[in-house]
C-alpha positions in Angstrom: 109.0 97.5 121.7 107.0 98.1 118.5 104.5 100.2 120.5 107.1 102.9 121.1 107.4 103.3 117.3 104.3 105.4 117.4 106.4 108.3 118.5 109.5 108.0 116.3 110.7 107.3 112.8 107.6 107.7 110.6 108.9 104.9 108.3 108.1 102.5 111.2 104.4 103.0 110.7 104.4 101.8 107.1 101.7 99.3 106.2 100.6 99.0 109.8 97.1 100.3 110.0 96.5 99.6 113.7 99.7 100.6 115.4 98.8 101.7 119.0 95.2 100.8 118.6 93.6 100.3 122.0 97.0 100.0 123.7 96.9 101.1 127.3 99.3 103.9 128.2 100.0 104.9 124.6 99.4 108.6 125.2 98.3 111.1 122.5 99.5 108.9 119.6 96.9 106.3 120.4 93.6 108.2 120.5 91.8 111.3 119.5 92.9 111.2 115.9 96.5 110.5 116.9 99.2 111.3 114.5 99.5 107.6 113.4 96.4 108.3 111.3 96.2 110.5 108.2 93.8 113.0 109.8 95.8 113.2 113.0 99.1 113.6 111.2 97.8 116.6 109.2 96.1 118.1 112.3 99.4 118.0 114.3 101.4 119.5 111.4 99.0 122.3 110.4 96.9 123.1 113.4 99.3 123.0 116.3 99.3 125.7 118.9 102.5 127.7 119.5 103.8 125.5 122.3 103.4 122.4 120.0 105.0 123.9 116.9 108.5 122.4 117.5 106.8 119.0 117.7 104.8 119.7 114.5 108.1 120.7 112.8 109.6 117.4 113.8 106.7 115.4 112.4 106.9 117.4 109.2 110.6 116.5 108.8 109.9 112.8 109.5 107.0 112.7 107.1 109.0 114.4 104.3 112.2 112.4 104.8 110.9 108.8 105.3 109.2 106.9 102.5 107.5 103.5 102.7 108.8 100.5 100.8 106.4 99.0 98.4 103.7 96.8 99.9 105.2 93.7 98.2 108.7 94.4 99.7 107.7 95.3 103.2 107.0 91.8 104.6 110.6 90.9 103.7 112.3 93.7 105.5 115.9 92.8 106.4 116.1 94.8 109.7 113.9 95.2 112.7 113.8 99.0 112.1 112.0 98.4 108.8 110.1 95.2 109.7 106.3 95.6 109.8 104.3 95.4 113.0 100.8 94.3 113.7 99.2 96.0 116.7 102.0 96.0 119.3 103.9 93.0 117.9 106.3 92.4 115.1 104.5 90.8 112.1 105.4 87.1 111.6 107.9 86.4 108.9 106.8 84.2 106.0 108.2 80.7 106.4 108.5 79.9 102.7 110.4 81.6 100.0 108.4 84.2 98.1 107.6 83.6 94.4 107.2 86.4 91.9 104.8 85.7 89.0 103.2 87.7 86.1 99.5 87.4 86.1 98.7 89.5 83.0 101.2 90.2 80.2 101.2 93.4 78.2 99.6 93.1 74.8 101.7 94.0 71.8 99.2 96.6 70.8 99.7 98.6 73.9 100.6 102.3 74.0 104.0 102.9 72.6 106.5 104.3 75.0 104.4 103.6 78.1 106.6 102.6 81.1 106.4 99.0 82.3 103.4 98.4 84.6 105.6 96.2 86.8 109.0 97.4 87.7 111.7 94.8 87.1 109.4 92.5 85.1 109.5 93.6 81.4 106.4 92.8 79.4 104.2 92.3 82.4 101.2 94.6 83.1 100.3 93.0 86.5 102.5 90.9 88.7 102.4 89.5 92.2 104.7 88.3 95.0 103.2 85.1 96.4 103.7 84.3 100.1 102.6 80.8 100.8 101.3 80.0 104.3 100.4 83.7 105.0 96.8 84.9 105.5 96.4 88.7 105.3 92.6 88.8 105.5 91.8 86.6 108.5 91.8 89.6 110.9 89.4 91.4 108.6 87.0 88.4 108.4 87.0 88.2 112.2 85.6 91.7 112.4 83.4 92.1 109.4 81.7 95.3 110.5 85.0 97.2 110.9 85.1 97.8 107.1 88.7 96.7 106.6 88.4 97.1 102.8 88.4 93.4 101.9 85.8 91.6 99.7 85.4 88.0 98.6 85.4 87.3 94.8 82.2 85.7 93.6 82.9 83.0 91.0 80.5 82.8 88.1 78.8 79.5 87.4 81.0 77.2 85.4 84.3 79.1 86.2 87.0 77.1 87.8 88.6 79.0 90.8 92.3 79.1 91.0 95.1 81.3 92.5 96.0 82.6 89.0 92.4 83.6 88.3 92.2 85.2 91.8 95.2 87.3 90.9 93.7 88.3 87.5 90.6 89.5 89.2 92.7 91.8 91.3 94.4 93.1 88.2 91.0 94.0 86.8 90.0 96.0 89.9 91.7 99.5 90.0 91.8 99.7 93.8 93.1 96.1 94.5 96.5 95.8 96.0 96.6 92.1 97.1 94.6 88.9 97.3 94.5 85.9 99.6 93.5 82.6 98.1 92.6 79.5 100.1 92.9 76.4 97.9 90.8 74.0 99.9 87.7 76.2 99.9 88.5 78.0 96.6 88.0 81.3 98.4 89.6 84.4 96.9 89.6 87.6 99.0 90.8 90.9 97.6 92.3 93.7 99.6 91.4 97.2 98.4 93.2 100.6 98.7 90.0 102.2 100.2 91.4 101.2 103.6 94.9 102.5 104.3 97.1 103.9 107.0 98.7 107.2 107.5 99.5 107.6 103.8 97.2 106.8 100.9 99.7 104.2 99.6 100.1 102.7 103.1 98.0 99.5 102.6 97.2 97.3 105.5 99.4 94.4 106.5 97.7 92.1 109.1 99.4 88.8 108.4 98.7 85.5 110.2 100.6 82.3 109.5 98.4 79.7 107.9 98.5 76.3 106.3 100.4 76.0 103.0 97.1 75.8 101.1 96.6 79.6 101.9 98.6 82.1 99.7 98.7 85.9 100.0 99.7 87.6 96.8 100.9 91.2 96.9 101.0 93.2 93.7 104.5 94.0 92.6 105.3 97.7 92.5 104.6 99.6 89.3 102.6 102.4 87.6 99.3 100.9 88.9 100.0 102.2 92.4 99.3 105.8 91.7 96.2 104.8 89.8 95.0 102.8 92.8 95.5 105.7 95.1 93.5 108.0 92.7 90.7 105.5 92.4 90.5 105.0 96.2 90.4 108.8 96.6 87.3 109.1 94.3 85.6 106.3 96.3 86.3 108.1 99.6 85.1 111.4 98.3 81.9 110.1 96.8 78.4 110.5 98.3 76.9 107.6 96.4 78.5 104.5 94.8 77.0 103.1 91.6 77.7 99.4 91.0 78.4 98.4 87.4 79.0 94.9 86.0 79.4 91.8 88.1 76.5 89.8 89.4 72.9 90.6 88.4 71.4 90.3 91.8 71.5 93.0 94.5 71.3 96.8 94.6 73.0 99.0 92.1 72.9 102.3 93.9 74.4 102.7 97.4 74.5 105.8 99.7 77.4 106.2 102.1 75.8 106.3 105.6 77.1 107.7 108.8 75.4 109.3 111.8 76.9 112.7 110.9 76.8 112.5 107.1 78.7 110.5 104.5 82.2 109.3 105.4 85.2 110.4 103.5 88.2 108.8 105.3 89.3 105.2 105.6 88.1 102.9 108.4 89.9 103.5 111.6 90.8 107.2 111.0 88.2 108.5 113.3 85.8 105.6 114.2 86.3 102.2 112.7 82.6 101.1 113.0 80.9 103.9 111.2 81.7 103.1 107.6 78.6 101.7 106.0 76.7 101.6 102.7 72.9 101.8 102.5 71.5 100.0 99.4 69.1 102.4 97.7 67.8 100.8 94.5 68.5 99.9 90.9 68.3 103.3 89.1 72.0 103.8 89.1 72.0 107.3 90.7 71.4 110.7 89.3 74.8 111.1 87.6 75.9 113.7 90.1 79.5 114.8 90.6 79.5 112.8 93.9 78.3 109.6 92.3 81.2 107.2 91.5 80.9 104.1 89.5 82.6 101.1 91.1 82.7 97.3 90.9 81.1 94.5 93.0 84.3 94.3 95.0 84.1 97.9 96.3 80.5 97.7 97.3 81.1 94.3 99.0 84.1 95.6 100.9 82.0 98.0 103.0 79.4 96.7 105.5 75.8 97.2 104.3 73.6 99.0 107.0 74.8 99.5 110.6 74.0 96.2 112.3 75.7 96.9 115.6 73.6 96.1 118.7 72.0 99.3 120.0 73.5 101.4 117.3 71.9 100.8 114.0 69.1 98.7 112.6 67.8 95.7 114.6 66.8 93.9 111.4 68.3 95.1 108.1 65.7 95.2 105.3 66.2 93.0 102.2 68.3 94.6 99.5 66.6 95.5 96.2 66.8 92.8 93.6 67.7 94.4 90.4 66.8 92.8 87.0 69.3 91.4 84.6 68.7 94.2 82.2 70.4 96.6 84.6 73.6 94.8 84.3 76.4 96.6 82.4 79.9 95.4 81.6 
């Protein structure tokens, strides 16, 4: 039973951001910052009372000895032990053969001696493993106010949408680890590293089988992974986000709202519905140490205002409309 994995082999929790969530009878692993979350894991290891120290030592050994496979490799695990789970069920296996592609090749003028950006694909700076018939963002779209860290790409006028262009957009975003493209509607949705599981590199896998017109592309492992974790860490530590580039309309300055101050951990690590951004204006912030410059995808991946019934605003105010002159590439 995948639910029992909450208690044993830490590797079993890889890329499964909702293991034990709302499962009856799950015990301490399933609520109160349980140790399937980053915050709970650290609390158990470092703040355990004397009677719990043997258990804390066990979790330390598990955490140090087990490593997650790359996000692109995980859906193709050969054994049940390593297979991903979604909630309390094993994730569905892709029904078609995966296809590895290079989205962006390295320029000849690149830095000499720099290691390949994509392991196992020489000359490629950004590659993907395409899984046809798999939708990894449907669950996030069904609960838009949970802040699952996904954002739809907005296509500029005159640009022809395509799977290849969708993947290139992901390559240009430091926090992007995957995209899902729906050919019939030309919809491209990016998955960002600002939402993750117990480890910062433990990106969320919530697959649903879909029509062949839907493709989920996972970035192939390489040097970009550490950069994505670092970029996501800056976003989570920020107080304000300053949007640069992208579309001209909409606010440029966003404050991270929460009822007890700004949030600094991923959605689901303490309360999934209290990760919001409040649009503040067009001035681009005060340049403080807690102001972080981000793209449209990052500000679109977090709900604006708290619109839950009885919790936040009954009617959200209109966002500021910033002039074209504020736009920066």
